[in-house]
DSSP file (Angstrom, degrees, kcal/mol; ACC not computed):
  #  RESIDUE AA STRUCTURE BP1 BP2  ACC     N-H-->O    O-->H-N    N-H-->O    O-->H-N    TCO  KAPPA ALPHA  PHI   PSI    X-CA   Y-CA   Z-CA
    1    1 A X              0   0    0      0, 0.0     2,-0.1     0, 0.0     0, 0.0   0.000 360.0 360.0 360.0 138.2   46.4  -24.5   57.4
    2    2 A X        -     0   0    0      1,-0.1     0, 0.0     2,-0.0     0, 0.0  -0.386 360.0-161.3 -69.1 141.0   48.1  -21.1   57.1
    3    3 A X        +     0   0    0     -2,-0.1     2,-0.2     2,-0.1    -1,-0.1   0.100  41.7 143.7-105.4  19.7   51.4  -20.9   55.3
    4    4 A X        -     0   0    0      1,-0.1     2,-0.4     0, 0.0    -2,-0.0  -0.409  47.0-135.1 -63.2 127.6   52.2  -17.6   57.0
    5    5 A X        -     0   0    0     -2,-0.2     2,-0.4     1,-0.0    -1,-0.1  -0.706  14.1-144.0 -85.6 134.6   55.9  -17.3   57.8
    6    6 A X        -     0   0    0     -2,-0.4     2,-0.5     2,-0.0    -1,-0.0  -0.842  12.5-128.3-101.0 135.0   56.7  -16.1   61.3
    7    7 A X        +     0   0    0     -2,-0.4     2,-0.4     2,-0.0    64,-0.2  -0.699  29.8 179.7 -83.1 127.1   59.8  -13.8   61.8
    8    8 A X        +     0   0    0     -2,-0.5     2,-0.3    61,-0.1    61,-0.1  -0.982  15.8 154.0-132.2 121.8   62.1  -15.1   64.5
    9    9 A X    >   -     0   0    0     -2,-0.4     3,-1.1     3,-0.1    -2,-0.0  -0.771  34.6-141.1-145.8  96.4   65.3  -13.3   65.5
   10   10 A X  T 3  S+     0   0    0     -2,-0.3    57,-0.2     1,-0.2     3,-0.1  -0.270  83.7  27.7 -64.1 141.4   66.3  -13.9   69.1
   11   11 A X  T 3  S+     0   0    0     55,-1.0     2,-0.3     1,-0.3    -1,-0.2   0.580  92.0 127.5  85.3  11.5   67.8  -11.0   71.0
   12   12 A X    <   -     0   0    0     -3,-1.1    53,-0.9    54,-0.2     2,-0.3  -0.757  60.5-122.0-100.7 146.2   65.9   -8.4   69.0
   13   13 A X  E     -A   64   0A   0     -2,-0.3     2,-0.4    51,-0.2    51,-0.2  -0.688  28.6-156.0 -82.2 140.1   63.7   -5.6   70.3
   14   14 A X  E     -A   63   0A   0     49,-3.1    49,-2.6    -2,-0.3     2,-0.6  -0.958  12.1-151.8-120.8 136.6   60.1   -5.7   69.1
   15   15 A X  E     -A   62   0A   0     -2,-0.4     2,-0.4    47,-0.2    47,-0.2  -0.941  25.0-169.7-104.1 115.5   57.6   -2.8   68.9
   16   16 A X  E     -A   61   0A   0     45,-3.3    45,-2.3    -2,-0.6     2,-0.4  -0.882  13.9-175.1-113.0 135.3   54.2   -4.3   69.2
   17   17 A X  E     -A   60   0A   0     -2,-0.4     2,-0.4    43,-0.2    43,-0.2  -0.999   5.9-178.5-124.4 132.4   50.8   -2.6   68.6
   18   18 A X  E     -A   59   0A   0     41,-2.1    41,-2.0    -2,-0.4     2,-0.4  -0.998   9.1-157.6-134.4 132.5   47.6   -4.4   69.3
   19   19 A X  E     -A   58   0A   0     -2,-0.4    39,-0.2    39,-0.2     3,-0.1  -0.838  21.1-114.7-110.5 142.6   44.1   -2.9   68.7
   20   20 A X    >   -     0   0    0     37,-2.7     3,-2.3    -2,-0.4     2,-0.1  -0.294  49.8 -76.5 -69.7 159.4   40.9   -4.0   70.4
   21   21 A X  G >  S-     0   0    0      1,-0.3     3,-1.8     2,-0.2    -1,-0.2  -0.368 118.1  -5.9 -57.5 127.1   38.0   -5.6   68.4
   22   22 A X  G 3  S-     0   0    0      1,-0.3    -1,-0.3    -2,-0.1    -2,-0.1   0.755 120.6 -78.9  53.7  27.3   36.2   -2.9   66.5
   23   23 A X  G <  S-     0   0    0     -3,-2.3    -1,-0.3     1,-0.2    -2,-0.2   0.826  72.0-177.3  52.3  36.5   38.5   -0.4   68.3
   24   24 A X    <   -     0   0    0     -3,-1.8     2,-1.2    33,-0.1     3,-0.3  -0.427  25.8-128.4 -65.5 140.4   36.3   -0.7   71.4
   25   25 A X  S    S+     0   0    0      1,-0.2    32,-0.3    -2,-0.1    31,-0.1  -0.660  72.1 102.9 -99.6  81.1   37.5    1.7   74.1
   26   26 A X     >  +     0   0    0     30,-1.2     4,-0.7    -2,-1.2    -1,-0.2   0.413  44.5  96.0-136.9  -1.1   37.9   -0.3   77.3
   27   27 A X  T >4 S+     0   0    0     29,-2.5     3,-0.9    -3,-0.3     7,-0.2   0.908  82.8  52.8 -66.5 -42.8   41.6   -1.1   77.8
   28   28 A X  G >4 S+     0   0    0      1,-0.3     3,-1.4     2,-0.2    -1,-0.2   0.923 109.7  48.5 -61.2 -43.9   42.5    1.8   80.2
   29   29 A X  G 34 S+     0   0    0      1,-0.3    -1,-0.3     2,-0.1    -2,-0.2   0.650 119.6  40.2 -72.3 -11.7   39.7    0.9   82.6
   30   30 A X  G XX S+     0   0    0     -3,-0.9     4,-1.4    -4,-0.7     3,-0.7  -0.051  73.9 124.3-122.6  30.9   40.8   -2.8   82.5
   31   31 A X  H <>  +     0   0    0     -3,-1.4     4,-2.7     1,-0.2     5,-0.2   0.824  68.9  63.9 -60.3 -32.0   44.6   -2.2   82.6
   32   32 A X  H 3> S+     0   0    0      1,-0.2     4,-2.1     2,-0.2    -1,-0.2   0.882 102.0  49.2 -60.6 -37.7   44.8   -4.4   85.7
   33   33 A X  H <> S+     0   0    0     -3,-0.7     4,-1.9     2,-0.2    -1,-0.2   0.881 110.4  50.7 -68.4 -37.7   43.6   -7.4   83.6
   34   34 A X  H  X S+     0   0    0     -4,-1.4     4,-2.4    -7,-0.2    -2,-0.2   0.925 110.7  48.7 -65.1 -43.9   46.2   -6.6   80.9
   35   35 A X  H  X S+     0   0    0     -4,-2.7     4,-2.7     1,-0.2     5,-0.2   0.892 109.3  52.5 -63.9 -39.1   49.0   -6.4   83.5
   36   36 A X  H  X S+     0   0    0     -4,-2.1     4,-2.4    -5,-0.2    -1,-0.2   0.901 110.4  48.8 -61.7 -39.2   47.9   -9.7   85.0
   37   37 A X  H  X S+     0   0    0     -4,-1.9     4,-2.0     2,-0.2    -2,-0.2   0.893 110.7  50.0 -67.4 -40.4   48.0  -11.3   81.5
   38   38 A X  H  X S+     0   0    0     -4,-2.4     4,-2.2     2,-0.2    -2,-0.2   0.937 113.1  46.4 -62.5 -47.0   51.5   -9.8   80.8
   39   39 A X  H  X S+     0   0    0     -4,-2.7     4,-1.3     1,-0.2    -2,-0.2   0.888 111.3  50.9 -65.1 -39.7   52.8  -11.2   84.2
   40   40 A X  H  X S+     0   0    0     -4,-2.4     4,-0.8    -5,-0.2    -1,-0.2   0.886 111.0  49.8 -64.0 -37.8   51.2  -14.6   83.6
   41   41 A X  H >X S+     0   0    0     -4,-2.0     4,-3.4     1,-0.2     3,-0.8   0.890 104.1  58.2 -68.3 -39.1   52.8  -14.8   80.2
   42   42 A X  H 3< S+     0   0    0     -4,-2.2    -1,-0.2     1,-0.3    -2,-0.2   0.841 101.0  57.8 -59.1 -32.7   56.2  -13.8   81.6
   43   43 A X  H 3< S+     0   0    0     -4,-1.3    -1,-0.3     1,-0.2     3,-0.2   0.821 118.3  30.4 -66.2 -30.7   56.0  -16.8   83.9
   44   44 A X  H << S+     0   0    0     -3,-0.8     2,-0.4    -4,-0.8    -2,-0.2   0.779 134.4  25.4 -99.3 -32.7   55.7  -19.1   80.8
   45   45 A X  S  < S-     0   0    0     -4,-3.4    -1,-0.2    -5,-0.1    -2,-0.1  -0.800  86.7-139.6-133.5  88.4   57.6  -17.3   78.1
   46   46 A X        +     0   0    0     -2,-0.4    22,-0.5    -3,-0.2     2,-0.3  -0.199  37.6 148.0 -56.8 134.8   60.2  -15.0   79.8
   47   47 A X        -     0   0    0     19,-0.1     2,-0.6    20,-0.1    18,-0.2  -0.968  43.5-116.6-156.8 164.5   60.7  -11.6   78.2
   48   48 A X  E     -B   64   0A   0     16,-2.7    16,-2.6    -2,-0.3     2,-0.8  -0.943  16.2-149.9-112.4 121.9   61.6   -8.1   79.2
   49   49 A X  E     +B   63   0A   0     -2,-0.6    14,-0.2    14,-0.2     3,-0.1  -0.816  20.3 175.5 -88.6 112.3   59.0   -5.3   78.8
   50   50 A X  E     -     0   0A   0     12,-2.4     2,-0.3    -2,-0.8    13,-0.2   0.881  61.6  -6.1 -89.4 -43.6   61.1   -2.2   78.2
   51   51 A X  E     +B   62   0A   0     11,-1.5    11,-2.7     2,-0.0    -1,-0.3  -0.981  65.2 173.1-151.0 156.5   58.4    0.4   77.5
   52   52 A X  E     -B   61   0A   0     -2,-0.3     2,-0.3     9,-0.2     9,-0.2  -0.990  16.1-163.8-159.3 159.9   54.6    0.5   77.1
   53   53 A X  E     -B   60   0A   0      7,-2.0     7,-2.4    -2,-0.3     2,-0.5  -0.951  10.3-156.0-148.1 135.8   51.6    2.7   76.7
   54   54 A X  E     +B   59   0A   0     -2,-0.3     2,-0.2     5,-0.2     5,-0.2  -0.965  16.2 179.8-114.4 122.3   48.0    1.6   77.2
   55   55 A X        -     0   0    0      3,-2.8     3,-0.5    -2,-0.5   -28,-0.2  -0.699  45.2 -93.7-113.9 167.6   45.4    3.7   75.4
   56   56 A X  S    S+     0   0    0     -2,-0.2   -29,-2.5     1,-0.2   -30,-1.2   0.830 120.5  18.5 -55.1 -36.0   41.6    3.2   75.4
   57   57 A X  S    S+     0   0    0    -32,-0.3   -37,-2.7   -31,-0.2     2,-0.3   0.358 129.5  16.9-121.8   6.4   41.5    1.0   72.2
   58   58 A X  E     -A   19   0A   0     -3,-0.5    -3,-2.8   -39,-0.2     2,-0.3  -0.986  57.7-143.4-163.6 167.7   45.1   -0.2   71.8
   59   59 A X  E     -AB  18  54A   0    -41,-2.0   -41,-2.1    -2,-0.3     2,-0.4  -0.956   5.7-149.1-135.8 158.6   48.4   -0.7   73.4
   60   60 A X  E     -AB  17  53A   0     -7,-2.4    -7,-2.0    -2,-0.3     2,-0.4  -0.990  14.7-174.6-124.5 135.7   52.0   -0.5   72.4
   61   61 A X  E     -AB  16  52A   0    -45,-2.3   -45,-3.3    -2,-0.4     2,-0.5  -0.988  15.2-161.0-126.5 140.1   54.8   -2.6   73.9
   62   62 A X  E     +AB  15  51A   0    -11,-2.7   -12,-2.4    -2,-0.4   -11,-1.5  -0.989  34.8 165.7-111.9 117.1   58.6   -2.4   73.3
   63   63 A X  E     -AB  14  49A   0    -49,-2.6   -49,-3.1    -2,-0.5     2,-0.6  -0.952  42.6-139.1-139.6 155.4   59.9   -5.7   74.4
   64   64 A X  E     -AB  13  48A   0    -16,-2.6   -16,-2.7    -2,-0.3   -51,-0.2  -0.958  15.6-164.8-108.1 113.4   62.9   -8.0   74.3
   65   65 A X    >   -     0   0    0    -53,-0.9     3,-2.5    -2,-0.6     2,-0.1   0.620  16.2-169.8 -76.8 -12.3   61.7  -11.5   73.7
   66   66 A X  T 3  S-     0   0    0      1,-0.3   -55,-1.0   -54,-0.3   -54,-0.2  -0.395  70.9 -19.4  59.2-126.5   65.1  -13.0   74.7
   67   67 A X  T 3  S+     0   0    0    -57,-0.2    -1,-0.3   -21,-0.2     2,-0.1   0.442 118.3 101.4 -91.2  -1.7   64.9  -16.7   73.9
   68   68 A X  S <  S-     0   0    0     -3,-2.5     2,-0.5   -22,-0.5    -3,-0.1  -0.443  81.5-106.1 -83.2 158.6   61.1  -16.8   73.7
   69   69 A X     >  -     0   0    0      1,-0.1     4,-2.2    -2,-0.1     3,-0.2  -0.741  19.7-145.3 -86.3 123.8   59.1  -16.7   70.5
   70   70 A X  H  > S+     0   0    0     -2,-0.5     4,-2.3     1,-0.2     5,-0.2   0.865  98.9  54.4 -59.3 -38.4   57.5  -13.3   70.0
   71   71 A X  H  > S+     0   0    0      1,-0.2     4,-2.3     2,-0.2    -1,-0.2   0.906 109.2  47.8 -63.0 -41.1   54.4  -14.8   68.4
   72   72 A X  H  > S+     0   0    0     -3,-0.2     4,-2.5     2,-0.2    -1,-0.2   0.892 110.2  53.0 -66.5 -39.7   53.8  -17.0   71.4
   73   73 A X  H  X S+     0   0    0     -4,-2.2     4,-2.4     2,-0.2    -2,-0.2   0.963 113.5  41.3 -59.7 -52.6   54.2  -14.1   73.8
   74   74 A X  H  X S+     0   0    0     -4,-2.3     4,-2.6     1,-0.2     5,-0.2   0.897 113.9  52.8 -66.9 -40.2   51.7  -11.9   72.1
   75   75 A X  H  X S+     0   0    0     -4,-2.3     4,-2.6    -5,-0.2     5,-0.2   0.929 111.5  46.6 -59.8 -45.0   49.2  -14.8   71.6
   76   76 A X  H  X S+     0   0    0     -4,-2.5     4,-2.5     2,-0.2     5,-0.3   0.909 112.3  49.6 -65.4 -42.6   49.4  -15.7   75.3
   77   77 A X  H  X S+     0   0    0     -4,-2.4     4,-2.5    -5,-0.2     5,-0.2   0.952 115.0  44.1 -60.9 -48.4   48.9  -12.1   76.4
   78   78 A X  H  X S+     0   0    0     -4,-2.6     4,-2.5     2,-0.2    -2,-0.2   0.902 115.6  46.3 -67.1 -41.4   45.9  -11.6   74.2
   79   79 A X  H  X S+     0   0    0     -4,-2.6     4,-2.3    -5,-0.2    -1,-0.2   0.910 114.2  48.3 -67.7 -41.0   44.3  -14.9   75.0
   80   80 A X  H  X S+     0   0    0     -4,-2.5     4,-2.4    -5,-0.2    -2,-0.2   0.919 113.3  47.5 -64.2 -44.1   44.8  -14.5   78.7
   81   81 A X  H  X S+     0   0    0     -4,-2.5     4,-3.0    -5,-0.3     5,-0.2   0.932 111.4  50.7 -62.7 -45.7   43.4  -10.9   78.6
   82   82 A X  H  X S+     0   0    0     -4,-2.5     4,-2.5     1,-0.2     5,-0.2   0.912 112.0  47.0 -60.2 -43.6   40.4  -12.0   76.6
   83   83 A X  H  X S+     0   0    0     -4,-2.3     4,-2.3     2,-0.2    -1,-0.2   0.923 114.6  46.6 -64.7 -43.7   39.6  -14.8   79.0
   84   84 A X  H  X S+     0   0    0     -4,-2.4     4,-2.8     2,-0.2    -2,-0.2   0.909 112.9  49.7 -64.4 -42.3   40.0  -12.5   82.0
   85   85 A X  H  X S+     0   0    0     -4,-3.0     4,-2.2     2,-0.2     6,-0.2   0.932 111.1  48.4 -63.4 -46.4   37.9   -9.8   80.4
   86   86 A X  H  X>S+     0   0    0     -4,-2.5     5,-2.6    -5,-0.2     4,-0.7   0.918 114.2  46.8 -60.4 -43.4   35.1  -12.2   79.5
   87   87 A X  H ><5S+     0   0    0     -4,-2.3     3,-0.9     1,-0.2    -2,-0.2   0.934 112.4  50.1 -62.8 -46.2   35.1  -13.6   83.1
   88   88 A X  H 3<5S+     0   0    0     -4,-2.8    -2,-0.2     1,-0.2    -1,-0.2   0.837 116.1  41.9 -60.8 -35.7   35.2  -10.1   84.6
   89   89 A X  H 3<5S-     0   0    0     -4,-2.2    -1,-0.2    -5,-0.2    -2,-0.2   0.451 110.8-118.0 -93.3  -2.5   32.3   -9.0   82.5
   90   90 A X  T X<5 +     0   0    0     -3,-0.9     3,-0.6    -4,-0.7     2,-0.3   0.790  61.0 154.0  70.3  27.5   30.2  -12.2   82.8
   91   91 A X  T 3 < +     0   0    0     -5,-2.6    -1,-0.2    -6,-0.2     3,-0.1  -0.630  53.9  23.6 -90.0 147.2   30.4  -12.8   79.1
   92   92 A X  T 3  S+     0   0    0      1,-0.3     2,-0.4    -2,-0.3    -1,-0.2   0.546  91.6 120.8  79.6   7.0   30.1  -16.3   77.6
   93   93 A X  S <  S-     0   0    0     -3,-0.6    -1,-0.3    -7,-0.1     2,-0.1  -0.813  71.3-104.6-102.5 145.4   28.2  -17.7   80.6
   94   94 A X        -     0   0    0     -2,-0.4     2,-0.6    -3,-0.1    -1,-0.0  -0.430  29.8-132.5 -68.3 139.6   24.8  -19.2   80.3
   95   95 A X              0   0    0      1,-0.1    -1,-0.1    -2,-0.1     0, 0.0  -0.844 360.0 360.0 -94.9 117.6   22.0  -17.0   81.6
   96   96 A X              0   0    0     -2,-0.6    -1,-0.1     0, 0.0    -2,-0.0   0.404 360.0 360.0-105.5 360.0   19.6  -18.9   83.9
């Protein structure tokens, strides 16, 4: 089990950068999936997205997590996006 300490400071602005696996360049063409993931996460972990930029292989968010945990927010966005992307691309399904 990881002993990594997570930084938590409620009411702080966070600048987040997340890069795709092997810097694959597909985020811009699938920005709709990323936005759906952000909105779904907001429903479960309220936060305010103040500024953002989506580039082909990474994104930047400036957000206020409010009372939500920043680690949970980012984990949910990334997991939701990955699941949506795999479904959209037909990945992980058995080929018959």
